[in-house]
C-alpha positions as CSV (number, residue, x, y, z in Angstrom):
1,A,-8.2,-19.6,6.4
2,V,-10.5,-16.7,7.0
3,Q,-9.1,-14.0,4.8
4,G,-10.0,-10.4,5.1
5,S,-9.0,-7.2,3.4
6,G,-5.8,-7.2,5.4
7,G,-4.7,-10.3,3.5
8,Y,-4.3,-12.4,6.7
9,D,-6.4,-14.9,8.6
10,H,-8.6,-12.7,10.8
11,R,-8.8,-15.3,13.5
12,W,-5.5,-13.6,14.5
13,D,-7.6,-10.6,15.5
14,V,-9.0,-12.6,18.3
15,V,-5.5,-13.3,19.5
16,A,-4.7,-9.6,19.4
17,V,-7.8,-8.8,21.5
18,C,-6.9,-11.6,24.0
19,E,-3.2,-10.6,24.3
20,S,-3.4,-6.8,24.3
21,G,-7.0,-5.6,23.9
22,G,-6.8,-5.4,20.1
23,W,-4.5,-4.0,17.4
24,G,-2.6,-0.9,18.2
25,H,-2.5,-1.3,22.0
26,G,0.8,-3.2,22.2
27,T,1.8,-5.6,24.9
28,G,5.1,-3.7,25.8
29,G,8.0,-4.8,27.8
30,K,9.6,-7.9,26.5
31,Y,7.0,-8.3,23.7
32,V,6.6,-6.7,20.3
33,G,3.2,-5.6,19.0
34,D,-0.2,-7.0,20.0
35,L,0.1,-10.7,19.7
36,G,2.2,-11.4,22.7
37,I,5.3,-12.4,20.6
38,T,8.5,-12.1,22.7
39,T,11.2,-9.8,21.4
40,T,13.5,-12.8,21.0
41,N,11.0,-14.7,18.8
42,W,10.1,-11.6,16.9
43,Y,13.6,-11.2,15.6
44,A,14.3,-14.9,15.4
45,Y,11.3,-15.3,13.0
46,G,12.1,-12.4,10.8
47,G,10.4,-9.5,12.5
48,G,11.7,-6.0,11.9
49,S,10.6,-2.4,12.3
50,D,7.2,-3.0,10.6
51,T,4.7,-3.8,13.4
52,S,1.6,-3.5,11.4
53,P,-1.1,-6.2,12.0
54,A,-0.1,-7.9,8.7
55,A,3.6,-7.9,9.7
56,Q,2.8,-9.3,13.1
57,V,0.7,-12.1,11.6
58,A,3.5,-12.9,9.2
59,V,5.9,-13.5,12.1
60,A,3.3,-15.3,14.1
61,E,2.6,-17.7,11.2
62,R,6.3,-18.5,11.0
63,I,6.1,-19.6,14.7
64,Q,2.8,-21.4,14.4
65,S,0.9,-21.7,11.1
66,Y,-2.5,-21.3,12.7
67,P,-3.9,-19.0,15.4
68,P,-3.5,-20.5,18.9
69,D,-6.5,-21.4,21.1
70,Q,-7.3,-18.3,23.0
71,H,-9.1,-19.8,26.0
72,G,-6.1,-18.6,27.9
73,C,-3.5,-16.1,26.7
74,G,0.1,-16.9,26.9
75,S,3.3,-15.4,25.4
76,W,5.0,-17.3,22.6
């Protein structure tokens, strides 16, 4: 894994850029945060009110342990 100062695999940064244009932009609607995680999956995989990048990555890694291929963005 490519660890950075945030304590997570920074390949997730690429997912955030692909899904929402980067951290802090949000995908809105039926999604939580910047990674394109559906609201349903967010809560099913332990997400809560903390939507920091590290918290989003923690939920994403429960869904899929490695960053998805970003040749095409899709919700998950």
